[in-house]
Legacy VTK file of the C-alpha trace (Angstrom):
# vtk DataFile Version 3.0
C-alpha trace
ASCII
DATASET POLYDATA
POINTS 304 float
-3.201 64.401 -54.707
-2.731 59.602 -54.381
0.399 58.235 -56.052
-0.215 55.583 -57.456
1.795 53.062 -59.146
1.759 51.741 -62.990
3.555 48.969 -64.293
3.727 47.284 -68.011
4.077 43.884 -67.585
4.164 43.409 -71.510
7.545 43.957 -71.838
8.073 40.855 -69.964
7.430 40.167 -66.345
6.541 37.251 -64.388
3.767 37.202 -61.518
6.338 36.958 -59.260
7.680 40.408 -60.585
4.938 41.899 -60.097
3.843 40.894 -56.644
7.163 42.789 -55.434
6.576 45.519 -56.974
3.012 45.286 -55.676
4.147 44.517 -52.140
6.875 47.155 -51.932
3.953 49.807 -53.021
1.904 48.775 -50.433
4.734 48.560 -47.537
5.553 51.982 -48.524
2.343 54.216 -48.438
1.426 54.564 -52.585
-2.258 54.114 -53.045
-2.305 51.949 -55.385
-0.953 49.544 -58.281
-2.260 49.558 -61.734
-0.885 47.541 -64.612
-1.313 48.021 -67.883
-3.680 44.875 -70.208
-2.085 43.883 -73.208
-0.820 39.952 -74.492
2.106 41.500 -76.050
5.483 43.917 -75.937
4.958 47.048 -77.395
7.763 47.923 -80.110
11.568 45.997 -80.231
13.085 44.504 -77.541
13.740 41.277 -76.136
10.186 39.515 -74.930
11.264 37.875 -71.684
9.131 35.758 -69.780
6.345 37.876 -72.016
3.048 39.126 -70.638
0.295 37.786 -68.225
-3.367 38.287 -68.072
-4.003 41.606 -66.051
-7.540 40.105 -64.457
-5.726 36.803 -63.401
-2.975 39.454 -61.888
-5.484 41.099 -60.271
-7.248 38.361 -58.546
-3.394 36.951 -57.323
-2.471 40.158 -56.189
-6.210 40.595 -54.787
-4.994 37.560 -52.376
-1.648 38.909 -52.060
-2.012 42.290 -50.513
-4.112 43.661 -47.842
-4.685 47.732 -48.461
-3.318 48.538 -51.923
-6.345 49.910 -55.145
-5.556 47.414 -57.558
-6.904 48.347 -61.480
-5.884 48.309 -65.132
-4.477 50.855 -67.373
-7.011 50.079 -69.803
-8.518 46.755 -70.071
-9.329 46.951 -73.952
-13.101 46.311 -74.841
-11.689 43.856 -77.732
-10.427 41.294 -75.669
-13.496 40.273 -73.718
-17.151 39.771 -73.735
-19.202 42.160 -71.625
-20.853 40.084 -69.411
-18.056 37.467 -68.810
-15.933 40.624 -67.968
-18.703 42.567 -65.914
-18.305 38.659 -63.892
-14.473 38.877 -63.563
-14.069 41.985 -62.178
-16.793 41.928 -59.433
-15.482 38.382 -58.499
-11.877 40.175 -57.727
-13.775 43.147 -56.643
-14.955 40.687 -53.966
-11.540 38.403 -53.513
-9.776 41.737 -52.442
-12.237 43.447 -50.144
-13.496 45.722 -52.167
-10.600 47.307 -53.628
-10.992 46.893 -57.465
-10.869 49.596 -60.417
-11.780 49.104 -63.817
-9.721 51.141 -66.128
-11.409 50.350 -69.591
-10.989 51.166 -73.569
-11.303 50.809 -77.029
-8.503 49.236 -77.730
-6.085 49.880 -79.551
-2.191 47.728 -80.774
-3.510 45.757 -83.515
-0.149 43.841 -83.595
-1.512 41.535 -80.517
-4.894 41.266 -81.963
-3.298 39.398 -84.685
-0.741 37.641 -82.666
-3.420 35.908 -80.639
-6.705 35.484 -82.966
-8.800 38.403 -81.779
-10.950 40.387 -83.650
-9.774 44.193 -84.619
-12.296 45.838 -86.063
-12.237 49.711 -87.573
-11.828 52.619 -84.715
-15.572 53.339 -84.849
-17.268 49.976 -84.417
-14.827 49.991 -81.336
-16.286 52.650 -80.433
-19.657 51.566 -80.446
-18.464 47.858 -78.862
-17.330 49.781 -76.301
-20.020 52.233 -75.212
-22.407 49.011 -75.238
-19.857 47.438 -73.480
-20.018 50.017 -71.067
-24.214 49.879 -70.912
-23.956 46.092 -70.098
-21.151 46.217 -67.733
-22.451 49.049 -65.189
-26.263 47.566 -65.942
-24.801 44.055 -64.726
-23.702 45.705 -61.907
-26.990 47.387 -60.957
-29.677 46.176 -62.092
-32.211 43.768 -60.613
-32.276 39.830 -62.180
-33.391 39.261 -65.046
-31.031 41.977 -66.986
-31.621 42.065 -70.617
-29.909 44.028 -73.547
-30.623 44.295 -77.193
-28.116 46.538 -79.099
-26.189 46.168 -82.294
-23.431 44.465 -81.050
-24.256 42.396 -77.921
-27.568 40.736 -76.732
-28.377 39.249 -73.419
-31.287 37.602 -72.129
-32.760 37.140 -68.850
-29.388 37.158 -67.152
-28.932 36.659 -63.206
-26.490 39.979 -63.368
-24.420 37.481 -60.940
-21.674 38.135 -58.929
-22.435 41.479 -57.800
-19.305 43.339 -56.772
-18.335 44.233 -53.274
-18.230 48.014 -53.967
-21.564 49.917 -54.157
-23.127 50.885 -56.521
-19.633 49.506 -58.327
-16.252 49.883 -58.810
-14.917 52.893 -59.988
-14.886 52.866 -63.850
-11.464 54.971 -65.409
-12.061 55.756 -68.868
-9.079 58.025 -70.676
-7.205 58.759 -74.157
-7.339 61.756 -76.479
-10.317 61.459 -78.276
-12.433 65.505 -79.130
-16.066 63.721 -79.161
-16.929 60.516 -77.811
-14.229 60.363 -75.147
-15.756 63.039 -73.447
-19.287 62.095 -74.042
-18.496 58.974 -72.822
-16.342 59.768 -69.796
-18.968 62.041 -68.933
-21.347 59.588 -68.688
-20.003 56.345 -67.025
-16.437 57.169 -65.878
-15.870 58.070 -62.351
-12.212 58.884 -63.353
-10.639 60.188 -66.544
-7.332 59.702 -67.064
-4.786 61.388 -69.560
-1.287 59.516 -70.003
1.956 60.795 -70.991
1.165 64.200 -71.663
2.518 67.600 -71.304
1.054 69.294 -68.428
-0.212 72.512 -70.863
-2.246 69.183 -72.866
-3.364 67.370 -69.846
-5.091 70.713 -68.883
-6.810 71.407 -72.231
-8.105 67.292 -72.043
-9.227 67.904 -68.536
-11.450 71.159 -69.367
-12.951 69.279 -72.269
-14.134 66.340 -70.105
-14.841 68.714 -67.287
-17.714 70.680 -69.390
-18.875 67.481 -70.430
-19.040 66.001 -67.101
-21.242 69.342 -65.938
-23.531 69.267 -68.787
-24.041 65.758 -67.937
-25.146 67.057 -64.326
-21.948 64.661 -63.192
-18.379 65.388 -61.937
-15.659 63.376 -63.149
-11.886 62.647 -61.026
-9.021 63.999 -63.331
-5.659 62.117 -63.219
-2.533 61.897 -65.178
-0.058 58.924 -66.372
3.528 59.542 -66.489
6.700 57.715 -67.154
8.605 58.335 -64.080
12.668 58.686 -63.500
13.656 59.961 -60.202
17.515 59.816 -58.551
19.093 61.934 -56.559
22.569 62.347 -58.466
22.879 62.368 -62.190
24.477 59.727 -62.600
22.355 57.742 -61.039
19.620 59.672 -63.209
21.933 58.300 -66.588
21.745 54.940 -65.498
18.135 55.130 -64.624
17.260 56.394 -67.862
19.416 53.748 -70.013
17.771 51.046 -67.996
14.141 51.512 -69.601
15.230 52.875 -73.194
14.757 56.582 -72.611
15.984 60.109 -73.024
16.394 61.970 -70.016
15.967 65.226 -71.743
12.790 63.770 -72.912
11.585 62.403 -70.204
12.201 65.668 -68.143
10.062 67.344 -70.824
7.477 64.268 -71.084
7.161 62.817 -67.820
8.256 62.671 -64.019
11.853 62.703 -64.004
14.997 64.214 -62.659
15.684 65.209 -58.831
12.538 64.735 -55.972
12.859 68.118 -55.941
12.304 68.676 -59.844
9.543 65.928 -59.728
7.602 67.412 -56.779
7.600 70.701 -59.039
6.381 68.832 -61.537
3.462 67.251 -59.160
2.533 70.584 -58.418
1.668 71.510 -61.628
-0.319 68.655 -62.240
-2.032 69.327 -58.356
-2.499 72.923 -60.177
-5.070 71.615 -62.763
-7.445 69.342 -60.257
-5.097 65.725 -61.210
-6.284 64.201 -57.447
-4.139 60.753 -58.725
-0.771 60.441 -61.214
0.123 57.102 -61.816
3.652 57.011 -62.103
4.437 54.615 -64.928
7.806 52.136 -63.878
9.508 50.272 -66.621
12.348 48.724 -64.911
10.580 46.471 -62.422
13.752 45.088 -60.460
14.363 48.323 -59.546
12.763 48.558 -56.384
15.306 51.159 -55.053
13.227 53.555 -57.021
10.424 52.995 -55.274
11.816 53.536 -51.370
13.393 56.646 -53.040
10.391 58.139 -54.155
8.637 56.784 -50.967
11.366 58.953 -48.881
11.468 61.613 -50.621
8.251 62.495 -52.672
5.823 60.594 -51.631
5.238 62.627 -47.699
5.006 65.918 -49.607
1.819 65.768 -52.002
LINES 1 305
304 0 1 2 3 4 5 6 7 8 9 10 11 12 13 14 15 16 17 18 19 20 21 22 23 24 25 26 27 28 29 30 31 32 33 34 35 36 37 38 39 40 41 42 43 44 45 46 47 48 49 50 51 52 53 54 55 56 57 58 59 60 61 62 63 64 65 66 67 68 69 70 71 72 73 74 75 76 77 78 79 80 81 82 83 84 85 86 87 88 89 90 91 92 93 94 95 96 97 98 99 100 101 102 103 104 105 106 107 108 109 110 111 112 113 114 115 116 117 118 119 120 121 122 123 124 125 126 127 128 129 130 131 132 133 134 135 136 137 138 139 140 141 142 143 144 145 146 147 148 149 150 151 152 153 154 155 156 157 158 159 160 161 162 163 164 165 166 167 168 169 170 171 172 173 174 175 176 177 178 179 180 181 182 183 184 185 186 187 188 189 190 191 192 193 194 195 196 197 198 199 200 201 202 203 204 205 206 207 208 209 210 211 212 213 214 215 216 217 218 219 220 221 222 223 224 225 226 227 228 229 230 231 232 233 234 235 236 237 238 239 240 241 242 243 244 245 246 247 248 249 250 251 252 253 254 255 256 257 258 259 260 261 262 263 264 265 266 267 268 269 270 271 272 273 274 275 276 277 278 279 280 281 282 283 284 285 286 287 288 289 290 291 292 293 294 295 296 297 298 299 300 301 302 303
């Protein structure tokens, strides 16, 4: 199992805040640094400096780190046209020396779309657009020029299909979510990794099984992963402080996340490992608490 750091900068973080966490994660031996792709805080609270653009952030981190895998959980298909997105991801992959992964989804947070003038069609159309974007992006990365595509929502004519990403045949694509039909089908066809965010161990296992079956029917295998809100400390007082700092109830975190002493968290990680989770994304909400990273690296990372 590989542990990956996952951040939510829309809650209020500058590039320098994210850089500090990413560089600490690299120094401490974590596998990857991922960030959400949102333009606005989710829910109430002080917005701080606001959000930052995910792919501009990753371009900076591509030059300011040297080993970490870098990616999004997840980029909404509503935010960007598929051709320019394929170019951006390919360019950042080359800037990083081949360390980029594309977490990709339909988009769900309607408020940020309204705030920034981004169209937000109904869920059925969002899935249709998402599937066409997957076809276009993978096609642009793999096809010889000229590349053309004639879909319902997108049309490309004689594209040069450049630049190509450094990773061949392409950067890994991560698809996640809880859909019963279209999500497993799309993951089975296009994803290299399937992610279940913020669910119990039992729920996660059910989603893994559904996608494994769809992938087997498609003649493919897909890596399984989970994302969990993380709150670790060696003593109760520090646990309470860390939970309060992110506005969470510790008992809920213990049930629905990775929370408790290092031994408690290791026990929960063993349960995810038993399901076949090869990556676990540790969602860290307090980006100023680098001691939290140090503790996880010292007490948990060596044992997974």
